[in-house]
C-alpha positions in Angstrom: 8.3 13.8 39.9 11.3 15.7 41.3 12.1 19.2 40.0 15.8 18.9 40.9 17.7 19.6 37.7 20.7 17.4 38.6 18.4 14.4 39.1 17.4 14.7 35.4 20.9 14.7 33.9 23.1 11.9 32.8 25.6 11.5 35.6 29.3 11.4 34.7 29.9 8.4 37.0 27.2 6.4 35.2 28.8 7.2 31.9 32.1 5.7 33.1 30.2 2.6 34.3 28.5 2.3 30.9 31.7 2.4 28.9 33.5 0.0 31.3 30.7 -2.5 31.0 30.6 -2.1 27.2 34.3 -2.6 26.7 34.7 -5.6 28.9 32.2 -7.7 26.9 33.9 -9.1 23.8 30.5 -9.5 22.0 29.9 -5.8 22.2 33.2 -5.1 20.5 32.5 -7.6 17.7 29.0 -6.2 17.2 30.4 -2.6 17.0 33.0 -3.6 14.4 30.3 -5.2 12.3 27.7 -2.5 12.6 30.0 0.4 12.1 31.5 -1.2 9.0 28.5 -2.8 7.4 25.5 -1.1 8.9 22.9 -2.4 11.4 20.9 -4.5 9.1 23.8 -6.3 7.5 25.5 -6.8 10.8 22.3 -8.2 12.3 21.4 -10.6 9.4 21.2 -14.2 10.6 22.1 -16.8 7.9 20.2 -19.5 9.7 17.0 -17.3 9.6 17.6 -16.7 5.8 17.9 -20.5 5.2 14.7 -21.1 7.2 12.7 -19.0 4.6 13.1 -20.6 1.2 11.4 -19.0 -1.7 9.1 -21.8 -2.8 5.4 -21.9 -2.0 2.7 -24.6 -2.1 0.2 -22.0 -3.4 1.5 -19.4 -5.8 -0.2 -17.1 -8.3 1.2 -16.2 -11.7 1.6 -12.4 -11.8 2.9 -9.9 -14.4 6.1 -8.0 -14.4 7.3 -6.2 -11.2 6.2 -2.6 -10.9 8.1 0.3 -9.4 6.6 3.3 -7.6 10.1 4.8 -7.5 10.4 8.0 -5.3 6.7 8.4 -4.6 4.3 7.4 -1.9 1.9 5.5 -4.2 2.4 2.0 -2.8 -1.4 1.7 -2.0 -2.2 2.6 -5.6 0.4 0.1 -7.0 -0.8 -2.7 -4.7 -4.4 -2.0 -5.7 -3.6 -2.0 -9.4 -1.4 -5.1 -9.1 -4.4 -6.9 -7.5 -6.7 -5.9 -10.4 -4.2 -6.5 -13.2 -3.9 -10.1 -12.1 -7.6 -10.6 -12.6 -7.6 -8.8 -16.0 -4.6 -10.7 -17.3 -6.1 -14.1 -16.5 -9.5 -13.2 -17.7 -8.2 -12.0 -21.1 -5.3 -14.5 -21.4 -2.6 -11.7 -21.5 1.1 -12.4 -21.0 1.6 -9.2 -19.1 -0.2 -5.9 -18.4 0.2 -2.8 -16.3 -2.4 -0.1 -15.5 -1.5 3.6 -15.5 -0.7 4.6 -12.0 -0.2 8.2 -13.1 -3.8 8.4 -14.2 -5.2 7.7 -10.8 -2.4 9.8 -9.2 -3.6 12.8 -11.2 -7.2 12.4 -10.0 -6.2 11.6 -6.5 -4.3 14.9 -6.3 -7.4 16.7 -7.6 -9.8 14.9 -5.3 -7.6 15.3 -2.2 -7.2 19.0 -2.9 -11.0 19.4 -3.2 -11.7 17.4 0.0 -9.1 19.3 1.9 -10.7 22.6 1.0 -14.1 21.1 1.9 -12.8 20.0 5.2 -11.5 23.6 5.8 -15.0 24.9 5.2 -16.3 22.3 7.6 -14.0 23.4 10.4 -14.0 27.2 10.1 -14.7 27.4 13.9 -11.7 25.3 14.8 -8.5 27.0 15.9 -5.6 26.4 13.6 -3.7 24.7 16.5 -6.6 22.4 17.4 -5.8 18.7 17.1 -8.5 18.2 14.5 -7.4 21.1 12.2 -3.7 20.0 12.6 -4.7 16.5 11.4 -6.6 17.9 8.4 -3.8 20.4 7.6 -0.9 17.9 7.9 -0.8 16.7 4.3 -3.6 18.4 2.2 -2.8 16.3 -0.9 -0.1 13.9 0.2 0.7 10.7 -1.7 -0.6 8.2 0.8 -3.8 6.3 0.8 -5.9 3.1 1.3 -7.8 0.7 -0.8 -11.1 2.5 -0.2 -9.6 5.7 -1.7 -8.5 3.6 -4.7 -12.0 2.2 -5.1 -13.5 5.7 -4.9 -11.2 6.9 -7.7 -12.0 3.9 -9.9 -15.7 4.3 -9.5 -15.5 7.9 -10.6 -12.8 8.0 -13.2 -12.2 4.4 -14.3 -8.9 3.0 -15.4 -6.5 3.2 -18.3 -3.5 1.1 -19.4 0.0 2.5 -18.8 0.4 3.0 -22.6 -2.4 5.6 -22.5 -0.9 7.7 -19.7 2.7 6.7 -18.9 4.9 7.7 -15.9 6.4 11.2 -15.8 9.2 12.7 -13.8 6.8 14.1 -11.2 4.9 10.8 -10.8 8.2 8.9 -10.3 9.5 11.6 -7.9 6.6 13.4 -6.4 8.1 15.5 -3.6 8.5 18.8 -5.5 5.1 18.6 -7.2 3.3 17.9 -3.9 5.3 20.4 -1.9 4.1 23.3 -4.0 0.6 22.0 -4.4 0.3 21.6 -0.7 1.7 25.1 -0.1 -0.9 26.6 -2.5 -3.7 24.7 -0.8 -2.7 26.0 2.6 -2.7 29.5 1.2 -6.2 28.9 -0.1 -7.2 27.6 3.3 -6.0 30.7 5.1 -7.9 32.9 2.7 -11.1 30.9 3.1 -10.8 31.3 6.8 -10.0 35.0 6.5 -13.0 35.6 4.2 -15.3 33.6 6.6 -14.1 35.7 9.6 -14.9 38.8 7.5 -18.5 37.7 7.0 -18.5 35.9 3.6 -21.4 33.6 3.1 -21.2 29.8 2.5 -22.1 30.3 -1.2 -19.4 32.9 -1.6 -16.8 30.7 0.0 -17.8 27.7 -2.1 -17.6 29.8 -5.3 -14.1 30.9 -4.2 -13.2 27.2 -3.6 -14.3 26.3 -7.1 -12.1 29.1 -8.5 -9.2 27.7 -6.4 -9.7 24.3 -7.9 -8.9 25.7 -11.3 -5.5 26.6 -10.1 -5.1 23.1 -8.6 -6.0 21.6 -12.0 -3.4 23.8 -13.7 -0.7 22.7 -11.3 -1.6 19.0 -11.7 -1.8 19.2 -15.5 1.6 21.0 -15.7 3.3 18.5 -13.4 1.7 15.3 -14.9 0.1 16.2 -18.2 -3.6 16.1 -18.7 -5.3 12.7 -18.4 -7.0 11.2 -21.5 -10.7 11.3 -21.9 -10.6 8.5 -24.5 -7.8 6.3 -25.7 -7.0 3.4 -28.0 -6.1 0.0 -26.5 -4.3 -2.9 -28.2 -3.1 -6.2 -26.8 -2.3 -9.7 -28.0 -3.4 -12.7 -26.1 -1.1 -15.6 -25.3 -1.0 -18.7 -27.5 -3.0 -21.5 -25.9 0.0 -23.7 -25.9 2.5 -21.2 -24.5 2.5 -22.8 -21.1 2.9 -26.3 -22.6 5.9 -25.1 -24.6 7.5 -23.5 -21.7 7.3 -26.6 -19.6 9.6 -28.6 -21.9 11.1 -26.6 -24.8 13.1 -29.6 -26.0 10.0 -31.7 -26.6 9.4 -31.7 -30.4 5.8 -32.7 -29.8 5.1 -29.4 -28.1 5.2 -27.7 -31.5 1.7 -27.7 -33.0 2.6 -25.9 -36.2 1.4 -27.0 -39.6 4.5 -28.2 -41.4 2.8 -27.7 -44.8 2.0 -24.0 -44.0 4.4 -21.3 -45.1 6.2 -19.6 -42.2 6.2 -15.8 -42.5 7.1 -14.8 -39.0 3.8 -12.9 -38.8 2.3 -12.8 -35.2 -0.9 -14.7 -35.6 -2.0 -14.4 -31.9 -5.6 -13.1 -31.4 -5.8 -9.4 -30.8 -7.8 -7.1 -28.5 -8.4 -3.7 -30.1 -10.4 -0.7 -28.9 -10.6 2.6 -30.6 -11.7 5.7 -28.5 -12.7 3.9 -25.4 -13.3 5.9 -22.2 -11.5 5.0 -18.9 -14.9 4.0 -17.2 -15.8 1.9 -20.3 -12.4 0.2 -20.1 -12.8 -0.6 -16.4 -16.3 -2.0 -16.8 -15.5 -4.0 -19.9 -12.0 -5.4 -19.1 -11.7 -5.7 -15.3 -13.6 -8.8 -14.2 -14.1 -7.7 -10.6 -16.0 -4.9 -8.9 -13.8 -2.7 -6.6 -16.9 -2.3 -4.4 -16.9 -6.1 -3.6 -13.9 -5.8 -1.3 -13.8 -5.2 2.4 -11.1 -3.8 4.6 -10.3 -6.3 7.5 -8.1 -5.1 10.3 -6.4 -7.0 13.1 -5.8 -4.4 15.8 -5.7 -6.0 19.2 -6.4 -2.8 21.2 -8.5 -2.6 24.3 -10.3 0.5 22.9 -10.9 -1.2 19.5 -13.0 -4.3 20.4 -13.0 -7.0 17.8 -16.0 -7.9 15.7 -16.9 -4.2 15.2 -17.2 -1.9 12.2 -15.3 1.4 12.4 -15.3 4.6 10.4 -12.4 7.2 10.4 -13.6 10.8 10.3 -12.0 13.1 7.6 -10.3 10.2 5.8 -11.9 10.4 2.4 -10.1 11.5 -0.7 -13.2 11.8 -2.9 -15.5 14.0 -0.8 -18.8 12.5 -1.9 -17.5 8.9 -1.5 -17.5 8.8 2.3 -14.8 8.1 4.9 -12.7 4.9 5.2 -14.2 2.0 7.1 -12.9 -1.3 8.4 -14.0 -4.3 10.4 -11.7 -5.3 13.3 -11.4 -9.1 13.6 -9.4 -11.6 15.7 -6.2 -12.9 14.1 -7.7 -16.4 13.3 -10.5 -14.8 11.3 -8.1 -12.4 9.7 -5.7 -15.1 8.6 -8.4 -17.6 7.4 -9.8 -15.0 5.1 -6.4 -14.5 3.6 -5.8 -18.2 3.1 -9.3 -18.8 1.6 -8.8 -16.0 -1.0 -5.3 -17.1 -2.0 -6.3 -20.7 -2.2 -9.1 -19.7 -4.5 -6.6 -18.1 -6.8 -6.9 -14.4 -6.0 -4.1 -12.0 -4.8 -4.6 -9.8 -1.7 -3.8 -6.2 -1.0 -2.4 -5.8 2.5 -0.8 -3.1 4.7 1.9 -3.4 7.3 4.9 -1.7 8.9 7.5 -2.5 6.2 10.4 -1.1 8.3 10.4 -3.6 11.2 12.8 -6.5 11.0 13.0 -6.2 7.2 15.8 -6.6 4.7 14.8 -4.3 1.8 17.6 -5.3 -0.5 17.5 -9.1 0.1 13.7 -9.4 0.4 12.9 -10.7 3.9 10.4 -9.9 6.5 11.2 -11.9 9.6 12.5 -11.2 13.1 14.6 -14.4 13.0 16.5 -13.0 10.0 17.1 -9.5 11.4 18.6 -10.3 14.8 19.0 -6.8 16.1 18.3 -8.3 19.5 21.6 -10.2 19.3 23.5 -7.3 17.8 22.4 -4.8 20.5 22.2 -7.3 23.3 18.6 -6.5 24.2 15.2 -8.1 23.5 12.5 -6.3 21.6 9.3 -7.5 23.3 6.6 -5.1 22.2 3.5 -6.9 20.8 1.1 -5.8 18.1 -1.1 -3.8 20.4 2.0 -1.9 21.8 3.2 -1.2 18.2 -0.2 0.4 17.3 -0.9 2.2 20.5 2.6 3.8 20.8 3.0 4.5 17.0 6.0 2.1 16.8 4.6 0.0 14.0 1.8 1.7 12.1 0.7 0.7 8.7 3.1 2.6 6.3 3.3 0.4 3.2 0.9 -1.6 1.0 1.9 -4.7 -1.0 0.3 -7.8 -2.5 0.2 -11.4 -1.3 0.7 -13.7 -4.3 1.5 -16.9 -2.5 1.7 -18.9 0.7 3.4 -22.1 1.8 1.4 -24.6 3.9 3.2 -27.0 6.2 2.3 -30.6 6.8 -0.3 -29.5 9.4 -2.0 -27.3 6.7 -1.0 -24.1 8.4 0.9 -21.3 6.8 4.6 -20.9 7.6 5.6 -18.2 5.0 4.0 -15.8 2.5 5.0 -14.6 -0.9 4.9 -10.8 -1.3 4.8 -8.8 -4.5 6.3 -5.4 -3.8 6.4 -2.2 -6.0 10.0 -1.2 -5.4 11.3 -2.6 -8.8 13.1 -5.8 -9.7 16.3 -4.8 -7.8 14.6 -4.9 -4.4 14.2 -8.4 -2.9 14.5 -11.4 -5.2 13.4 -10.1 -8.6 11.0 -7.8 -6.8 9.5 -10.4 -4.5 9.8 -10.8 -0.7 9.3 -13.7 1.6 7.5 -13.1 4.9 7.5 -15.5 7.9 4.1 -16.3 9.4 5.2 -14.9 12.7 6.0 -11.6 11.0 2.5 -11.7 9.4 0.9 -12.1 12.9 2.9 -9.2 14.4 3.1 -6.6 11.7 0.3 -7.1 9.1 -2.6 -4.9 10.1 -5.0 -4.7 7.1 -6.2 -7.0 4.4 -8.5 -6.3 1.5 -10.8 -9.3 1.1 -13.5 -10.1 -1.4 -16.9 -10.4 0.4 -17.3 -14.0 -0.8 -14.4 -15.1 1.4 -15.7 -13.6 4.7 -17.4 -15.8 7.2 -21.0 -15.2 8.0 -20.4 -13.4 11.3 -18.0 -11.0 9.7 -20.2 -10.4 6.7 -23.1 -9.5 9.0 -20.9 -6.7 10.5 -20.9 -4.8 7.2 -24.4 -3.5 7.9 -23.8 -2.7 11.6 -23.7 1.0 12.7 -20.0 2.0 12.6 -18.1 3.4 15.5 -16.5 6.7 14.5 -12.8 7.3 15.1 -10.8 10.5 15.1 -8.2 11.0 12.3 -5.2 10.8 14.7 -6.1 7.5 16.3 -4.3 4.2 15.6 -4.9 2.7 12.1 -5.5 6.1 10.6 -2.1 6.7 9.0 -2.1 6.5 5.2 0.1 3.9 3.5 3.0 5.3 1.4 
């Protein structure tokens, strides 16, 4: 390449050409008026694309109330718990239910802090500006994560209902809490490296790490409150005829009450009551699925990530002893069939995607035909899925839950129902609709029950994994 400085500059004569070309095209002037006044997304919204994505679905699951992660990066945790609460609600005939997200958030902060310090001890010989140490040091105890991190926390600490450990200001808005926790952890890392360089033994360094974790616990407990060791649980089940009544409230025959029985207004619904139950006991008794029976499927069409292969990402664990994140990379047809089979069988699906691409957050659409930025800017966006992953343009940055799909006359999906965790004011009462084309392009990970894997994919679960470095595609934590 030339070293001539003038060759690298924007030339004034070209700028004159650019502005002349812009102003002589009426479409540019209209687009600028709309975008400057309303913003890019509103100006690019295509009403025809909106009409092409109605919010009805041939397969739809009945879920509880919409949850809200607020100003935190806990989407992966909310999506995971939303997947499990559906199973709990339908197993125990509950009208609604929500797990405590803060409970797992506390233990995730503790475990990530411990794993970060362990990783520092594993890399004492690495320079602080090495790519590996920079990846480890980037977010010692940041909010993001994957399903496998969730499973590790549940296996170790169990689950509690939201009533036993409700939200706090620092779980709703986690930036300040995590800023100072991460700062302290980096101070600890520097001291461990200094002590190591001065000749401290491994046992001495590990004893110092254990001391540091006491400070970490204090920070987490001050910010979030201590998590319960035991708690009481109370719930009422739905009336067996609730659904029948709701279908036609005007039908007098729907009332199955005994006319000769005195009406007191007392709630006679069956009760579930537990006194002094532990989080692990609660998980094992009330959640009818095992978090270890799920597999991460990826669809990453990269040349250096061959399909039908098991992969493991180094330094990706939150719970140190639980092991690093793994996934199986499969072709799109296998990926999508697993999703359809699981939804058809009546089970929601945790998934990860790039939620920022061609998305209307307020109105609840994921579709390139709705967000016509190509028409607004007068240029096509032609990058495919491989390009988006390889160049970091569309990494997985958000986790949500599939709770429905619409099948066309040919039996193939044309749109998907998405349960989000951004509250009821986002989308349509908290739900989004996703076109099938958007699914193909931007959905990169699915959490699938092993029973809905085909035989070939299931066989890959015991294959020796290919190890990936923590900065390679598909290693970014969902927030």
